[in-house]
N, C-alpha and C positions, 0 to 999 in steps of 0.2 A: 803463415802456414807452410809446412814443408812439402816438397814434391815427393811423389811415390818413388821415383828414381830419377837419376840424372842422365841427360842426353848430351853427348859431346857434339856440338854444332860444327859442321865443316868450315874450315878457314883456308884461305890462300895466302901465301907469303907475298910481300910487296918488295920489289927490288929497291935496295937502298934505304929500307926502313926496318926498324925493329918491330913495328906494329904489323898485325895481320888483318886481312880483309875477311869478315864473316859472311859466308854465303847464305843468302836468304832464299830466293827462288831462282830457277834456271829456265829461261825461255830460249827457244831456237826458231830461226827463220828458215822456211823451206824454199828451195829453188830460187835463190837470190842472185845467181849468175846465169846469163842467157845460155852459155854453152852447156852448163850442167842441166838446165831445164830441158834443153834439146835432147841430151843423152838419156834423160829420164822419160822421154816421150811427151813432154809438156810444151805448151805454147810459151815462148820466151818474152812475149810482149809484157809491157809494164802494168800488169794487173796488181791489185792490192796485195801486199804480202800476207802469207798465212803463217800461223805460229803453232808450235807444239812445245811440250815441256819435258824436262828431265827432273828427277828429284835432286835436291841439293847435294845429297850424299853421293851422287854420280860424279861430281866434279872434284878433282884432286890433282895435286902435283906428284907424278910418279917418281919413285926413287930408282929409276932404271928399268923397271919391269911393269907390265900391265897384264893382269890375268885375262886369258881367253875365256869368254863367257860360255855358260852351259846352253843347251837347247838350240844350238845353231850349227849349221855346216857351211854358212855363207856370211861371214862377218865382213862388212865393208868399212873402209876408212873414208873420212871426209874432213880435210883440214879447214879450219875456220879462224877468222878474227873473233876474239872474245872480248866483250865490253863489260866492265864492272861499274855499277852506278853507286854514287855516294849521296844522291838526292832523288826524290821521287815526285809524285804528283799525277794528276789525271788531265787528259786533253792538253798535253804540253805543246807549246809552240816549238818551232825548230830551234830558236834561241835558248829556250828553257831546256830542251832536250840536250843540246850541246853542253850546257852548264851542269847537267846531271852526271856526266861522264867523269869517273874518278881515275880509271886506269884501263889498260889494254893487256891482252895476252894472246898467245897463239895456242890453239887447242885442236882436238880431234873429236868430232861427233861420230862415235861408232854406231853402226846400224846392223842388227840381225836381219839381213835383207830377205832371207827366206821366210822368216816369220812375218815381216812386213808385207811381202807379196801375197802370202796366204791370207792375211787379215784383209787386205784390200780386195782380194778376190771374193771373199765372203761378206764384204761390207761391214767388217768389224773394226773397232778401234785398234790402232797398232802401237799402243803405249809400250808393250813389252819388247817391241823391236828397237826402241830408242831409249827407254828409261831404266835400263838394267844397271847392276852394280859395275862401277869402274868404266862407264860408257862415255865419260867426258874428261879425259886427261887434259891438263892445261899447264902452260908454263907459269912461272912466277909472274905476277902482274907488274906492269911498268906504269907509273903514274903518268896521266895525260899531261901534267905540267912539264914532264921531261921529254915528251914526244911531239907535242903540238897536236893539232887536229889531224887524225889519220883518215885521209881520203884517197891515198895512193900508196903503192908499195908492192913489190913482188911477193906473192904468197905461194908456197910450194910444199909438196910432200914427196919424200923419197923413201922407197921401200927396198931394203937390201942393196942400197947403193944406186938404184935405178929410179929416176924421177918419174912419178906417176901422175901427179897433179901440179899444174903451174897456171897462175893467173896473176891478176893485179887487183888491188882493192878498188881501183878506179873502175873496174868492170862490174862492180856490184850494181844490180838493177835499182835497189833501194839503198841509199847511203845510211850511215850510222844514225844521224840525227833524224832522218825520215823514219827509220825503223822504230826508234824510241818514241817519237811522237805518235806514230800509228799504234804501237803497242799500248800506249797510255790511254787510248780511247777504249780499250778493252779491259784494262786493269789499272788500278791506282798503283803506280810503280812506287817502290820503296828502296831506301838505302840497303845495299847488300844484294840487290837483284843483279843477275848475270845474264848476258845475252850472247848466244852463238849466232853469228850474222850470215851464215850460208857458206857454201863451198863451190869452188870452180870445178870444171869438168875433170874427168879422169878417175872418178871413184871406182874402187875395185876391192877385190878380196884380200884379206889379211889372214895369215896362218900362224900357228904356233911356231915359235922360233924366229919369226920375221923381225928385222930391225926397222923401226919406223922413225923417221926424222922429219920434223916439220919446221918451217921457218917463215917469218915475215921480215923482209929486209928493213932494217932500221928499227925493228922492235925487239926481236928475240927469236929463240929457237927452243926446241924440245926434242929429246931423243929417248927412246925406250924400246925394249924388246918384248914381244908377246910371249907369254909363258902359260 
């Protein structure tokens, strides 16, 4: 039976490979660095992680530019380690969670902060503040076989040549395998799932014309201008 129309599924390039990684679902972890939790007015103690989602279409590798979204006057940057899964399952052990990781990237979780604040004030869902078009630019993926297990490494975001965010992956409250294992108790994870793992302190506004540069030492970098 033929489909009514064809949909082009989002894919991410993989460094050193001709093949691409098809994006299935996108999960994000909130407040996973203690200093960021504090700046957001939250308790940085090691409570269970909480999750939210972006549509798969929000994740892409920019070709030098990222569109500034509509309906916001307060767009914020959040640099993050991005994890791509090649295996799935439910209620995974930490060992199984580690085995599920295919590759890593560095990305930005953009947030329409004004819309998020208003939604929180009114007790409404804040999906539109996180899941809009082009809200998850990410670098080409680097296979975990080339990097080893990532549990440390400097992570940073520079805006117009000035460093705004800086931390280390070792500062994450919940580590990558713990995030995957916990997430798998809520969802049956699948190959193609992508996870944004949280951001260090220093989140702030981005404006049209700004040059954004993000990097994780030993992994890679990404640079683009807001247009």
